[in-house]
C-alpha positions in Angstrom: -16.0 17.2 -15.9 -12.9 17.6 -18.0 -11.9 14.5 -19.9 -9.1 12.7 -18.0 -7.3 12.2 -21.3 -6.4 15.9 -21.5 -5.6 16.4 -17.9 -2.0 17.1 -16.9 -2.1 17.6 -13.2 1.0 19.0 -11.5 1.1 19.8 -7.8 2.9 23.1 -8.0 2.7 26.3 -6.1 1.9 28.9 -8.8 2.2 32.6 -8.9 0.9 35.1 -11.4 1.8 38.8 -11.7 -1.8 39.7 -12.5 -3.3 37.6 -9.7 -1.8 37.2 -6.3 -3.8 34.1 -5.5 -1.9 30.8 -5.1 -3.2 27.8 -7.0 -2.0 24.5 -5.8 -3.1 22.3 -8.7 -2.1 23.3 -12.2 -4.7 21.6 -14.5 -3.6 22.2 -18.0 -6.4 21.8 -20.5 -7.0 23.3 -23.9 -10.1 25.0 -22.8 -8.4 26.6 -19.8 -5.3 28.0 -21.4 -7.0 31.3 -22.3 -8.6 31.6 -18.9 -5.5 31.0 -16.7 -2.0 32.3 -17.6 0.9 30.0 -17.9 2.1 29.3 -14.4 5.6 29.9 -13.1 6.6 27.2 -10.6 8.5 28.5 -7.6 9.5 25.0 -6.4 9.5 21.5 -7.7 6.7 19.5 -6.1 4.4 16.5 -6.6 2.5 15.1 -9.5 -1.1 14.0 -9.2 -3.5 12.3 -11.5 -7.3 11.8 -11.6 -8.3 8.6 -9.8 -11.7 7.1 -9.3 -12.5 6.0 -5.7 -15.6 4.5 -4.2 -16.9 5.8 -0.8 -19.9 4.9 1.4 -22.6 7.4 0.9 -23.3 7.6 4.6 -20.3 7.3 7.0 -22.7 6.6 9.8 -24.1 3.6 7.9 -20.6 2.3 7.4 -20.0 2.4 11.2 -23.3 0.7 11.8 -22.6 -2.0 9.2 -19.1 -2.7 10.7 -20.5 -2.8 14.2 -23.2 -5.2 13.2 -20.8 -7.5 11.5 -18.4 -7.5 14.5 -21.0 -8.1 17.2 -23.5 -10.3 15.5 -21.8 -11.7 12.4 -24.6 -10.2 10.3 -24.3 -8.2 7.1 -25.9 -4.9 6.1 -25.9 -3.6 2.6 -24.1 -0.3 2.0 -24.6 2.2 -0.8 -21.4 3.3 -2.5 -20.8 6.3 -4.7 -18.2 6.9 -7.3 -15.9 10.0 -7.0 -13.0 11.3 -9.0 -10.2 12.7 -6.9 -6.6 13.7 -7.4 -4.3 11.0 -6.1 -0.5 10.8 -6.2 1.1 9.8 -9.5 2.7 6.6 -8.4 4.7 6.4 -11.7 6.7 9.6 -10.8 9.8 8.9 -8.8 10.1 12.4 -7.3 6.5 12.2 -6.1 6.8 9.0 -4.2 10.2 10.0 -2.9 8.7 13.2 -1.4 5.9 11.2 0.1 8.4 8.7 1.6 10.2 11.7 3.2 6.9 12.8 4.7 6.4 9.2 6.0 9.8 9.4 7.5 9.0 12.7 9.2 6.2 11.0 11.1 9.0 9.9 13.4 10.2 13.4 14.2 9.3 17.0 14.8 10.5 19.8 12.5 14.0 20.8 13.3 15.1 17.5 14.7 18.1 15.8 13.1 16.1 13.0 11.6 13.7 15.4 9.9 13.7 15.1 6.1 13.6 18.2 3.9 10.6 18.3 1.6 9.7 20.6 -1.3 9.0 24.1 -0.1 5.4 23.8 -1.3 4.9 21.4 1.7 6.7 23.3 4.5 3.4 23.9 6.3 2.8 21.1 8.8 1.5 20.4 12.3 2.1 17.4 14.5 -0.5 15.2 16.2 -0.2 12.8 19.1 3.1 14.2 20.5 1.6 15.8 23.6 1.3 12.4 25.3 4.7 10.8 25.4 3.1 7.3 25.8 0.7 7.7 22.9 1.9 5.6 20.1 -0.4 7.0 17.4 1.4 10.1 16.2 2.8 11.8 13.2 2.5 15.0 11.1 0.0 16.6 8.8 1.3 18.4 5.8 -0.7 21.1 4.0 -0.4 22.5 0.6 -0.1 26.3 0.3 -3.8 26.7 -0.4 -5.0 23.8 1.8 -6.3 22.0 -1.3 -4.3 18.9 -0.4 -3.7 17.4 3.1 -1.2 14.6 3.6 -1.6 12.6 6.8 1.7 10.9 7.8 1.5 8.2 10.4 4.4 7.0 12.5 5.5 3.4 12.4 7.1 1.2 15.1 9.7 2.7 17.3 12.0 0.0 18.8 13.2 2.0 21.8 11.1 4.9 23.0 8.0 5.9 24.9 5.7 4.5 22.3 7.5 1.1 21.9 5.1 -0.9 24.1 1.9 0.2 22.3 3.7 -0.1 18.9 4.6 -3.7 19.6 1.1 -4.5 20.8 -0.5 -3.2 17.6 2.1 -4.9 15.5 1.5 -8.3 17.1 -2.3 -7.9 17.1 -2.6 -6.8 13.5 0.1 -8.9 11.7 0.4 -12.1 13.6 -1.6 -15.2 12.7 -3.0 -15.8 16.2 -2.4 -13.3 19.0 1.4 -13.4 18.4 1.8 -17.0 19.4 4.9 -18.0 17.5 5.4 -21.2 19.4 4.8 -22.6 22.9 7.5 -20.3 24.4 5.3 -17.3 23.6 2.5 -18.3 25.9 3.3 -15.3 28.2 3.8 -12.9 25.3 0.6 -13.2 23.4 -1.6 -10.2 23.0 -5.0 -12.0 23.2 -6.5 -15.3 24.3 -7.8 -16.7 21.0 -5.5 -19.7 20.7 -7.4 -23.0 20.8 -4.6 -25.6 20.7 -3.1 -27.6 17.8 -2.8 -24.6 15.4 -6.4 -23.6 15.8 -7.5 -20.0 16.4 -10.9 -18.5 17.2 -11.8 -16.0 14.5 -14.5 -14.2 16.4 -12.2 -13.7 19.4 -9.6 -12.1 17.1 -12.1 -9.7 15.7 -13.2 -8.7 19.3 -9.5 -8.2 20.2 -9.0 -5.8 17.3 -11.7 -3.3 18.4 -10.1 -2.6 21.8 -9.5 1.1 22.5 -5.7 0.6 22.6 -5.7 -0.3 18.9 -4.3 2.5 16.7 -6.8 2.0 13.9 -9.7 3.3 16.1 -7.7 6.4 16.9 -6.9 6.9 13.2 -10.6 6.7 12.2 -11.3 9.6 14.6 -8.4 11.6 13.2 -9.4 11.2 9.6 -13.0 12.2 10.4 -11.6 15.4 12.1 -9.5 16.2 9.0 -12.4 15.7 6.6 -14.4 18.1 8.9 -11.7 20.7 8.9 -10.9 20.4 5.2 -14.1 19.3 3.6 -13.1 20.2 0.0 -9.4 19.1 0.2 -7.8 16.0 -1.3 -6.6 13.9 1.7 -3.7 11.5 1.1 -2.4 9.0 3.7 1.2 7.9 4.0 3.2 5.9 6.5 6.1 3.5 7.0 6.0 0.0 8.4 3.1 -0.1 11.0 2.2 3.4 9.9 1.9 2.3 6.3 -0.5 -0.5 7.2 -2.6 1.9 9.2 -2.6 4.3 6.3 -3.8 1.5 4.1 -6.6 0.4 6.4 -7.8 3.9 6.9 -7.6 4.5 3.1 -9.7 1.4 2.6 -12.2 2.6 5.2 -12.8 6.1 3.8 -11.9 5.6 0.1 -8.8 7.8 0.4 -5.5 7.5 -1.6 -2.9 5.8 0.6 0.8 5.0 0.0 2.5 2.6 2.4 6.3 2.1 2.6 7.7 -1.3 3.7 4.5 -2.2 5.5 3.6 -5.7 6.7 0.7 -7.4 5.0 -2.6 -5.8 6.3 -5.2 -7.7 4.2 -5.8 -10.2 6.9 -6.2 -7.4 9.5 -8.8 -5.8 7.2 -10.7 -9.1 7.2 -10.6 -9.3 11.0 -11.6 -5.7 11.4 -14.6 -6.5 9.2 -13.9 -3.5 7.0 -16.7 -3.0 4.5 -15.1 -2.7 1.1 -16.6 -1.7 -2.3 -17.8 -4.6 -4.4 -15.0 -6.1 -6.6 -14.9 -5.4 -10.2 -15.5 -8.3 -12.5 -11.8 -8.9 -13.3 -8.5 -7.2 -12.7 -8.7 -5.7 -16.2 -12.3 -4.8 -16.1 -13.3 -1.1 -16.4 -16.9 -1.5 -15.3 -17.5 0.2 -11.9 -19.0 -1.8 -9.0 -22.7 -1.7 -8.4 -23.8 1.3 -6.3 -25.1 -1.0 -3.5 -22.8 -3.5 -1.9 -23.9 -7.0 -1.3 -23.7 -8.6 2.1 -20.6 -10.4 1.0 -18.5 -7.2 1.3 -18.9 -7.2 5.1 -16.9 -10.4 5.9 -19.6 -11.9 8.2 -18.1 -15.4 8.2 -14.6 -16.7 9.0 -14.4 -18.2 5.5 -14.9 -14.8 3.9 -12.3 -14.0 1.3 -11.4 -10.4 0.7 -11.9 -9.5 -3.0 -8.4 -8.8 -4.3 -10.0 -6.8 -7.1 -11.9 -4.4 -4.9 -11.2 -0.9 -6.3 -9.0 0.5 -3.5 -6.7 3.5 -4.0 -3.9 1.9 -2.1 -0.3 1.4 -3.2 2.4 -0.5 -1.2 6.0 0.3 -1.9 8.8 -2.0 -0.7 12.0 -3.7 -1.8 13.1 -7.4 -1.8 15.9 -7.0 0.8 13.3 -6.2 3.5 11.8 -9.4 5.0 9.0 -7.6 6.9 6.6 -6.7 4.0 7.3 -10.1 2.4 6.3 -11.9 5.6 9.6 -13.8 5.9 10.8 -12.4 9.2 9.2 -15.3 11.0 10.0 -18.3 13.1 11.3 -18.5 16.7 14.9 -17.8 15.6 14.1 -14.8 13.3 15.3 -11.3 14.4 11.7 -10.2 14.6 10.7 -13.0 17.0 13.9 -12.5 19.0 12.7 -8.9 19.5 9.2 -10.0 20.5 7.5 -9.2 17.2 5.3 -11.7 15.4 5.1 -10.2 11.9 3.8 -13.1 10.0 1.4 -11.7 7.3 2.5 -10.8 3.7 -0.7 -10.1 1.7 -1.4 -6.5 0.9 -4.5 -4.5 -0.1 -4.5 -2.6 -3.4 -1.4 -2.8 -5.6 2.3 -3.2 -4.8 5.4 -1.6 -6.3 8.4 -3.9 -5.6 12.0 -2.8 -6.0 14.3 -5.7 -6.7 17.2 -4.5 -4.6 18.5 -8.1 -4.2 18.8 -8.7 -7.9 19.7 -5.2 -9.1 21.8 -3.8 -6.2 23.1 -7.1 -4.8 21.7 -6.5 -1.4 21.3 -9.3 1.1 18.0 -9.8 2.9 18.5 -8.0 6.2 16.1 -6.6 8.8 18.3 -3.5 8.9 17.1 -2.6 5.4 13.6 -2.0 6.8 14.3 1.5 8.0 12.9 4.4 6.1 16.3 6.0 5.5 17.3 3.0 3.3 14.2 3.5 1.2 14.5 7.3 0.8 18.2 7.6 0.1 19.2 4.3 -1.6 16.1 3.0 -3.3 13.9 6.0 -4.2 16.9 8.3 -4.5 18.5 6.0 -7.1 18.4 7.7 -10.6 19.6 4.8 -12.8 16.2 3.2 -13.3 14.9 -0.3 -12.6 14.4 -3.2 -15.0 10.9 -3.5 -16.4 10.0 -7.2 -15.9 7.0 -7.1 -18.2 9.1 -5.5 -21.0 11.9 -8.1 -20.4 9.3 -10.8 -21.0 8.3 -9.2 -24.3 11.9 -8.7 -25.3 12.6 -12.4 -24.5 9.8 -13.4 -26.8 11.2 -11.2 -29.5 14.7 -12.7 -29.0 13.3 -16.2 -29.3 11.5 -15.3 -32.6 14.8 -13.8 -33.8 16.6 -17.1 -33.1 14.0 -19.0 -35.0 14.5 -16.6 -37.9 18.2 -17.2 -37.6 17.7 -20.9 -38.0 15.8 -20.4 -41.2 18.6 -18.2 -42.5 21.1 -20.9 -41.7 19.1 -23.5 -43.6 18.7 -21.2 -46.6 22.4 -20.6 -46.7 23.9 -24.0 -46.1 21.2 -26.5 -47.2 19.6 -25.0 -50.3 22.6 -22.8 -51.1 20.4 -19.8 -51.6 22.7 -17.7 -49.6 21.6 -14.8 -47.5 22.8 -11.7 -45.8 24.2 -11.8 -42.4 22.2 -10.0 -39.8 24.1 -7.1 -38.2 27.4 -8.9 -39.1 26.6 -12.0 -37.1 27.7 -15.3 -38.6 24.8 -17.3 -37.1 22.1 -14.8 -38.1 21.1 -14.0 -34.5 20.5 -10.3 -33.8 22.3 -8.7 -30.8 20.4 -8.9 -27.5 18.2 -5.9 -27.0 19.2 -3.4 -24.3 17.4 -3.7 -21.0 14.4 -1.6 -20.6 14.3 0.6 -17.5 11.7 2.4 -15.6 12.0 5.2 -13.0 9.4 3.3 -10.9 8.5 -0.4 -11.2 5.0 -1.3 -12.3 2.3 -1.5 -9.6 0.8 -4.9 -9.5 -1.9 -6.6 -7.6 -0.8 -9.5 -5.3 -3.0 -12.3 -6.6 -3.2 -15.8 -5.1 -1.7 -14.6 -1.9 -2.1 -16.8 1.2 -1.6 -15.8 4.9 -1.1 -18.2 7.8 -1.4 -21.4 5.7 -0.7 -23.7 8.7 -3.5 -22.3 10.9 -7.1 -23.3 11.1 -9.6 -20.5 11.9 -13.1 -20.9 13.0 -15.4 -20.9 16.1 -13.5 -22.8 18.7 -14.0 -21.0 22.0 -16.7 -22.4 24.3 -17.8 -24.9 21.6 -17.8 -28.7 22.0 -15.2 -30.4 19.8 -17.8 -32.1 17.7 -19.3 -28.7 16.7 -16.1 -27.1 15.6 -16.4 -25.1 12.4 -12.9 -25.1 10.8 -11.2 -23.8 7.8 -7.8 -25.1 6.7 -6.3 -21.9 5.4 -6.9 -18.2 4.7 -6.7 -17.8 1.0 -6.9 -14.2 0.2 
């Protein structure tokens, strides 16, 4: 295997006068330069980078383990293997903008007015789920010119349309704390019967509700398995917006596939309720040691108190901005626009890492549900070329400025107390250096959402058909 240090991977459609073959990935390495001629790109396209993922060695064993955990609350060890794949370079603005366009195209068919143009290298696509007008799980599959990369784009929620009813059902089942029961007035709008009075919710009942055939996740599992069968050697990427982004993340966690979700509600709680087997967590967020090849029983969430390991090595990236209340879990309460529309989008904790654009602080946007649409993300957030402040770099700059001020105090003492004099710093009378210019990045840093808590006012446990004195409760879901 070529050292990752020397890999420069560009997703380009390449042509060669001496060879008519098309190569999708351009892997430039000193040992390969003599073997392959310098490529001539015919279109700008995406950037990829080698990424280590962990996958179950036997997909059938994964299904058995999840079924056993769902039905009997028992764990079954899984064997995981490490694999290096090419994943999207999430530090490249053009790459994530193109993937956002593909996520937006899950809402349309080619040629329709809301179809986004993508790089010519990705013009080959085919739709899925559109033959049944009432089928909510739909989107498009994009293929590279040589079929070496497959991008599955999953549609999110449509407010008014043939899929709206199923979209809302999946939203409320996946992202509400307890069956979409916002308050007592929602008693006839709940999506399951797991509420047990006084902010108590039956955890086993919730897991049972999530395995119904009408849940999009089950359909997505079958589709991904079909794609891996049709393209066994291809790199498969998953993208989606809103509900589609959360589904892409859940499927990416299931199969160990790179996934990028745009403006998606928090799906970490849904992963727990679906009893998704995840790779064992690494020892710490900065640890480079891989997980053990065999997962312990803890990775199957057999008990309601199970905490999803936030450091599980998942190739999932969430991208959202601060003016959108949905991915932040703040479009809640009976008077919120989400609740008024019949949506209980209450979760905020995400799997993997998150890239957050500060559109409130940098662009002066107000928090508004209308900023949730994918067009706002594509055109006004990802299409912005001026860069975004690097918060980590600002912290370092602030420390440097503080040290400069301390140094300036010593200069003042030298000059006016002991009379030693001293040179002014950059023409400043008080010895303070000018403030450093702000450091900008094309894409904000991806960070893990640590110490994130969902549904803090709810108690989850075994409440259904159990005497009050035998209740097993938990006061919060710390994830």
